[in-house]
C-alpha angles and dihedrals in degrees: 000000000000116000115206135180092265091058089049090052092051091048092051091048096050095037095051091046092051091046093050092048090048092051092048089048090064089074092050094049094046091053090052092047091240129129111255089236089084092059092046093048089051090050089053092050092049091050091051131096094274093063123008092011109239105156117226125152103138105123092180092055090046089053093050093049091045094051092049092049092045091053091055092046090052090047090055090047091054094045092053097042118103111226090199090061096038098048097072091055098033092110091055093045092051091044091053090048095051115017092028091050092052091049092048093049091050095049095046094044094050092045093045091051102042100029104029096032098232119155113260094253094053091041092055091044090051090052092046098048094044099046101076117081121224119240094201092054096042100049098039085065101034092057088082095049117080101222135166110272093239091061097050092040092052091049090047093050091048092050092047097051107031096070092067101060094039093052089053093046095047090049092051091049094045094050093047094244092126091064090053096055139054113258089246091056090049089053091051091050091053093046091045093053090045092050092047091050092051091048093051090045092053091049092049093045099048093037091049092047090051090050096046092052091056105036120088109211117196095236136028092232091070095062096071090048091049094049093049090046091054091052091049089046086062090053094050095044093051092046092051089050088051093249129124109290092188093056090047096051093047095047093044091050091046091056093045094046092054097044124097097255130159116265096009094163092052090047093053093046091050092048091050091052094048090046091053089051090049092050092051093050092044097051095043091052092049090049090051090053092059120093105203091196091067094058110100134184088257090056091050091049092050090047092053092047092047091048092052090048091050097043102039102032117014098042097047092046093048092049092048093050093045091051090062086080093051114011121214133179112289092238092059092045090051091053091048088053092055094041095059094115119185113215133155096334098076090048091046091052092053089062088070096066088037092057091044092053095239111179110258093015092128090054090049092051093052092046094050092044092054092044094051093049096045098045094042089055090049100040106036100060091046096059097090090049093046090049090054094045092050090043095232096123107104123218090204092065112100106265087125093036118052115195128189127173138215119183125240094203102187096057096031091241136134130222112223119202108205123190116199108215127202091262097050118110090214084094109110095014115127119231091242090056093060090080094202119190118277111286095023120106143163103250101177141011120203111202127172091345094308128101128223135180105236127229125206090264095050110122118220122228140198110276095028119136115212128200107208121187113206133171108249093239092062098034093106091053091046093053091045091052092049091050092048093052090044089056102033106024127227092327094060113130119250095251120359122202095250091056096054114114109274121243 
């Protein structure tokens, strides 16, 4: 096929229009409490042969695009994950990603075979593709729910690590390698690829951090590109060595994101933008791959039954078994069971058996597609209500205190932007009564559109915006103090028990 300038112009026109609509749809989906993936999938379906008429049936190309997009999404997840908050719950996150995944696959596979009547190969594939949670789906919804850090950190760690073993397992099943090896050997292969991926990711992360601290690039805009390239270098290196590229890219990005690198804020903002672009492309492609005419009432019934089995049985059991390694309160575990959203990852994984020509793979793709859409619509909007019913939503989390950071690289300090809402008890507190840690200070107050340099006797008011400079080493204490005064007023204790770092 010959590609000329006119075709390029048409592609740019359609592509930019779809991208702009997809970006604007983020606002709509966030208001409804739904992950944006649903809007993007719908856009892909509408663009497909059944409606507008864009032809797309290449499962192999869809798999390649999906894997590339997923690698970038995982890189962004690692770059924006706080190791300080993840470390206390790392055991639980890894347990959910490994032991929990095995338990979930087993429960779904047995139920799908004996209850739903699926052949063993499809039943095991269904369990494998549906077991990993999706970080993009989970955290686009959880941003509006004030949860304990250990809950969100555990879910984030699980989502970051559980893609790797399931991709390996689904590939082994789809290529027939599982039938050629003892289950114990298969387990060793999965663990070996996962370990190799983690090792390569650590090498890429620490090596890249060492390099970025010593190289002097001519413009700040090159640093975000370099950091993301290093993370993807980890993915490519691990994949070439037949390890887990997904584990490598997440670990490399996690190390880079928590290293003292130049222009960290710009790097994270760039990674978030590229990840959004990757999500849009990924979901639209998966929507294009669907043929709505092939979905029957039987498929819908199987999807609903499989979703109930996964949500009400497999997920709670896997969370309970995983928590044996690192126990947590039952209320938080119950919420984690309900918050195990499945987004693009299960649909991406079904492209592997599709591209390998596994018998019944088209049926599996349709089933998983319907299940993801239906249960995301049901589960996602209910998360704030479930958090309140289980009493895991924390008042001390900053719904009434919004904090953003910008780095002051030369003095290793951060600039906190604090907004005092109408419900905050910072109103009436004098700047001198904040008692911030040594080195931290309120440098500017923006009130009614005007700025003023505060004195110790300056009283704060609702609607004020504060710029607080804090050395990075005491930033956590500074944020904790601001939150305590926001909740308890000027008499708040210096560090209450419920504000101590969790772990």
